[in-house]
C-alpha positions, 0 to 999 in steps of 0.5 A, spaced: 499 499 499 502 507 498 502 511 505 503 518 505 499 521 511 502 520 517 496 515 520 493 510 517 485 512 514 479 508 517 478 504 511 485 502 512 486 500 518 479 496 518 481 492 511 487 490 515 485 489 521 479 484 518 485 480 514 489 479 520 483 476 524 482 472 518 487 466 521 490 466 527 497 465 522 497 472 519 502 477 522 503 484 520 510 486 519 513 494 517 520 497 515 522 503 520 526 507 516 527 513 521 534 516 520 534 515 528 536 508 528 543 507 529 549 501 530 552 502 536 557 497 540 555 491 544 559 493 550 554 500 551 547 496 548 544 496 556 546 503 558 541 507 555 534 505 557 531 511 551 533 505 546 531 498 544 536 495 541 537 488 538 542 484 536 546 486 529 552 481 530 558 480 535 560 488 536 554 491 534 546 491 536 541 495 531 538 501 536 531 504 535 529 510 540 523 508 543 519 514 542 520 512 534 517 505 536 511 509 539 510 514 532 510 506 528 505 504 533 501 510 533 501 510 525 497 503 525 492 505 530 489 499 533 492 495 529 497 490 533 504 490 529 507 483 530 514 485 527 518 491 526 525 490 522 530 497 519 533 497 513 540 495 517 536 487 517 536 487 510 543 489 509 545 484 515 542 479 511 545 481 504 551 481 507 550 474 510 548 471 503 554 474 499 560 474 504 561 482 504 568 483 505 573 489 503 565 492 500 562 499 501 554 497 502 549 503 501 541 501 502 538 506 499 531 508 501 525 513 500 531 519 501 536 516 505 542 512 504 543 506 510 551 505 509 556 499 511 563 499 509 566 492 512 574 491 512 578 484 509 576 480 514 568 482 513 567 487 520 563 493 519 569 499 520 564 505 518 557 506 519 552 512 518 546 514 515 545 520 510 539 523 506 538 525 500 534 531 496 526 529 495 523 530 488 518 534 492 523 538 495 526 540 488 518 542 486 518 547 491 524 551 488 523 556 483 529 553 479 526 549 473 520 552 468 516 545 467 515 538 470 520 536 465 526 540 467 524 539 475 525 531 473 532 533 470 534 538 476 532 532 481 536 526 477 542 531 477 542 533 484 540 525 486 547 523 482 550 529 485 549 528 493 551 520 491 558 522 488 559 527 494 556 521 499 562 516 496 567 522 496 566 523 503 567 517 506 573 517 501 576 522 504 574 520 511 578 513 509 584 517 506 587 518 514 586 512 517 583 505 513 583 502 507 578 505 502 574 498 499 575 495 493 568 495 490 562 498 493 554 496 492 548 500 492 542 496 493 535 501 492 527 499 493 526 505 487 531 506 480 533 513 481 540 513 478 541 511 471 545 505 468 550 510 465 551 514 471 552 507 475 558 507 469 560 514 471 560 513 479 565 507 477 570 511 472 570 516 476 572 513 483 576 508 479 572 502 483 567 496 481 560 499 482 553 494 483 547 497 482 542 492 486 534 492 486 531 489 493 524 487 493 522 490 500 515 485 500 520 479 500 525 482 504 520 483 510 516 477 508 523 473 509 525 476 515 518 474 519 518 468 517 520 462 523 528 464 522 529 471 522 523 474 527 527 474 533 531 480 530 524 484 531 524 490 535 518 487 537 515 481 538 509 477 536 504 476 540 501 469 542 494 468 538 490 463 542 488 458 536 481 458 535 477 451 538 474 448 531 468 445 535 466 452 537 468 455 531 462 450 528 456 453 533 455 459 529 456 456 522 451 450 524 446 454 527 446 459 520 445 453 516 438 452 520 436 458 521 437 459 513 433 453 512 427 456 517 428 463 513 428 459 506 421 455 508 418 461 511 419 465 505 417 461 500 409 463 503 412 471 505 416 473 499 412 478 496 410 481 503 417 483 504 418 485 498 413 490 498 414 492 505 422 492 505 427 499 503 433 495 504 437 492 498 444 489 499 450 491 494 456 490 493 459 496 497 461 501 492 467 503 498 471 497 496 470 498 489 472 504 488 478 503 492 480 497 488 481 502 483 483 507 486 489 503 488 490 501 482 492 508 479 495 509 486 501 505 485 501 506 477 504 513 479 508 510 485 511 506 480 512 511 474 520 513 475 522 520 475 526 521 468 518 520 465 513 526 465 506 524 464 501 528 459 496 523 458 493 517 462 487 513 460 486 507 464 481 501 462 478 494 466 484 491 462 489 496 459 493 502 460 495 507 455 501 513 457 503 518 452 509 521 455 516 524 454 521 521 456 528 523 458 533 518 456 532 513 450 533 508 455 529 510 459 522 505 458 527 499 458 530 501 464 526 505 468 518 504 466 517 497 462 520 493 468 515 497 473 509 496 468 511 488 468 508 488 474 500 491 472 501 488 466 503 482 461 504 485 454 508 493 454 509 496 448 512 503 446 511 508 439 516 513 439 514 520 436 520 523 436 524 520 432 532 521 431 532 524 438 536 521 445 533 526 450 526 529 452 523 523 447 516 523 446 512 516 445 505 513 446 505 507 451 500 501 451 499 496 456 494 490 456 492 483 459 492 486 466 495 483 471 492 483 479 495 487 484 498 481 490 495 481 495 490 487 494 486 488 500 481 490 496 479 484 493 473 481 497 466 483 495 463 485 501 455 486 502 452 493 504 445 494 506 443 500 502 436 504 505 432 506 499 427 511 501 424 513 495 427 513 487 431 518 485 429 522 478 436 522 474 435 530 474 436 529 482 441 525 481 445 529 477 443 536 483 446 530 488 453 528 484 454 536 483 454 537 490 459 532 491 465 535 485 467 541 484 464 548 480 469 546 474 465 539 473 460 537 468 456 531 469 452 528 463 446 523 464 448 517 458 442 511 460 440 507 465 439 499 466 435 495 469 438 490 472 435 484 478 431 488 482 435 494 482 436 501 477 442 503 475 443 509 471 450 511 467 453 518 467 460 521 464 464 526 469 469 531 465 472 535 472 478 539 472 483 539 477 490 542 479 493 535 482 492 528 482 491 528 489 483 533 488 481 525 483 483 521 489 480 525 494 473 526 490 474 517 490 475 518 498 468 523 498 464 518 493 466 512 498 462 515 504 456 517 501 451 513 502 448 512 496 452 506 491 456 511 487 461 506 483 466 509 478 467 506 473 473 506 467 475 508 462 477 514 466 482 519 462 487 524 465 489 529 460 496 534 462 494 540 460 498 546 461 498 548 469 492 543 470 488 537 468 483 535 466 479 528 467 474 524 465 470 518 468 464 515 469 459 514 474 454 508 476 448 510 480 444 504 484 438 504 487 432 500 487 426 499 483 421 503 484 414 498 486 
């Protein structure tokens, strides 16, 4: 899940809580990336009670402030976390698996660089954490004319900052220590281009490897029985439910269902005439699933790709974009898109250019997101006191959207006891967040309102034009 706020929303908390309690063998793990984490000598490990310490090796412990653990737990609200790890845990695993010696090891995650240096015996002789400039901080400056310039500026600064970190470490080593013979840069999201890695290697006359890390897989491995003792907190023992007790309510429901069914044969007509309530699939679940997919696609769009048009349908995606480099699609975008679609193709619009390349990317054969918390079709009871006309529905939808929105009625359809009316929405916004906020607002409504494909986001100078469909569902008039 992509989380940018200081605390999880109630919607996400509820869904994670349901998943956690769906099985006594399910556990919740997270990675703490605060720069307050540090390695401390084991000899001093027990002296500072304001920190929680976990074994790293015979010389060092990993220490995290108790206040940071409190903030992490608070972020997850009422959800009880089972494991909390740090980037140093992932680096420890990498060192062990690759028998690292005489090596400078970087792990870049978010805007932080976790750094370890190992000598010829594989002992840690240097450790620190550095911060890098974020793309958002670049966008807040006035040193660029458009998003493309901002992308270029960010990539240049990112490279220069990594260069400066390596140079500073090398200068420190020149005074007292022997600088390692190779550098390995682990990363969760690729920011440095392959040609920049080659340039760094030539500048420092050293072998440099650029290695991707799958955070989900690493946390899953750490949470397994062989490594979970390394967590800053320990999982709580979950009571194994008594299977007989679990069967009792099901037996009751079966018997009660048989009773209701036999009685409904004589009373179905009366129930239809008197009931104003109808059960449908919760519209917030369906809408959140669409929102989550779009958010994930945005999150996996590299910084060297500038989107000008984004059109997503049920089984396909179309992107019109500008690529900063001629290999951006192959090295950056396509590997990320392959997590979402099986077939990804590019059509170059601007020929004979090595940078600022305009192209259209088409993706087909959708791959469902792994562990999507919105996969369950949960029923929700909607109270239909009266049937709204299409005119009233349009007026109601206007209260949810901004003043720059055009709402058009398209058609209606009667299906299994409900009326479905279809509407096209065209709205002008400044940032994608406004569109996601609209989805959140719709999800809170007591009417069944579903976002429907296709969804189009078109960049026009400093604004975004968004087009999508809505389905308004209500009970048939008796």
